[in-house]
C-alpha positions in Angstrom: -65.6 124.5 13.4 -67.2 121.0 12.9 -70.1 120.4 15.2 -69.8 117.1 17.1 -72.6 115.1 18.7 -72.3 115.8 22.5 -73.0 112.1 23.1 -69.6 111.4 21.6 -67.8 113.0 24.6 -66.7 111.3 27.8 -65.4 112.8 31.0 -62.8 111.5 33.5 -60.6 112.5 36.4 -56.9 112.7 36.0 -56.0 112.8 39.7 -52.3 112.4 39.2 -52.3 115.8 37.3 -55.1 117.5 39.3 -57.5 117.9 36.5 -60.7 116.7 34.9 -60.6 115.8 31.2 -63.2 115.8 28.4 -62.4 113.2 25.6 -63.6 113.0 22.1 -62.7 109.7 20.5 -59.1 109.1 21.5 -58.2 112.8 22.0 -58.4 115.1 24.9 -60.7 117.9 23.9 -60.3 120.0 27.1 -59.6 120.1 30.8 -60.5 121.8 34.1 -57.5 122.0 36.4 -57.2 122.5 40.1 -54.6 122.6 42.9 -54.6 122.3 46.6 -53.3 125.0 48.9 -51.2 124.1 51.9 -54.4 124.5 54.1 -56.2 121.9 51.9 -58.4 124.3 50.0 -59.1 123.1 46.5 -58.6 126.0 44.0 -60.2 125.4 40.5 -58.0 127.6 38.4 -58.4 126.8 34.6 -60.9 125.5 32.1 -59.7 125.0 28.6 -61.6 123.5 25.6 -59.9 123.0 22.2 -61.3 125.5 19.7 -62.7 122.7 17.5 -65.0 121.7 20.4 -66.1 125.1 21.6 -69.6 126.6 21.6 -71.3 123.2 22.1 -71.7 123.3 25.9 -68.7 121.0 26.5 -67.0 123.3 29.0 -70.1 123.6 31.0 -70.6 119.8 31.2 -66.9 119.5 32.1 -67.2 122.0 35.0 -70.4 120.3 36.2 -68.7 116.9 36.2 -65.6 118.2 37.9 -67.3 120.2 40.6 -69.7 117.4 41.4 -66.8 115.0 41.8 -64.8 117.4 44.0 -67.8 118.0 46.2 -68.3 114.2 46.6 -64.6 113.4 47.2 -63.4 116.1 49.5 -64.5 117.9 52.6 -62.1 120.8 51.9 -63.3 124.2 50.8 -63.6 124.6 47.0 -62.8 128.0 45.5 -62.9 128.9 41.8 -60.4 131.4 40.4 -61.2 130.5 36.9 -63.4 133.1 35.2 -65.4 130.5 33.3 -66.1 128.4 36.4 -67.3 131.6 38.2 -69.6 132.4 35.2 -70.9 128.8 35.3 -71.7 129.2 39.0 -73.6 132.4 38.3 -75.6 130.6 35.5 -76.2 127.6 37.9 -77.2 129.3 41.1 -78.6 126.1 42.6 -75.1 124.6 42.5 -73.5 127.8 43.8 -75.9 127.6 46.7 -74.8 124.0 47.4 -71.2 125.2 47.6 -72.2 128.2 49.7 -73.9 125.7 52.1 -70.4 124.3 52.7 -69.4 127.7 54.1 -68.3 129.6 51.1 -69.7 132.9 49.8 -69.5 134.1 46.2 -67.0 136.7 47.4 -64.7 134.1 48.7 -64.8 132.2 45.5 -64.0 135.4 43.5 -61.2 136.4 45.8 -59.6 132.9 46.0 -56.7 133.7 43.6 
């Protein structure tokens, strides 16, 4: 694995494919995907980072970027079924509390599959 300078990454929303992307130069280094249920609930279901870019905090920054954007752009409930996102929420309790203030408990996020 080649370490990369984290400042070399950028993040974007790919709304047409229901995902958030992390870019390194001209390549996609990872994504966090979501889908909407018929009732409007947003389900964050996968976080993938290319092996060459792992263990540098890139996935955590991607999740933070994506969840902040979802929270700002939708009033719908947000549920995480992705194990990594649930781990990130446990490691960032202040953010989990913000989601809980929107009417979600940790149990609902865990059961949201």
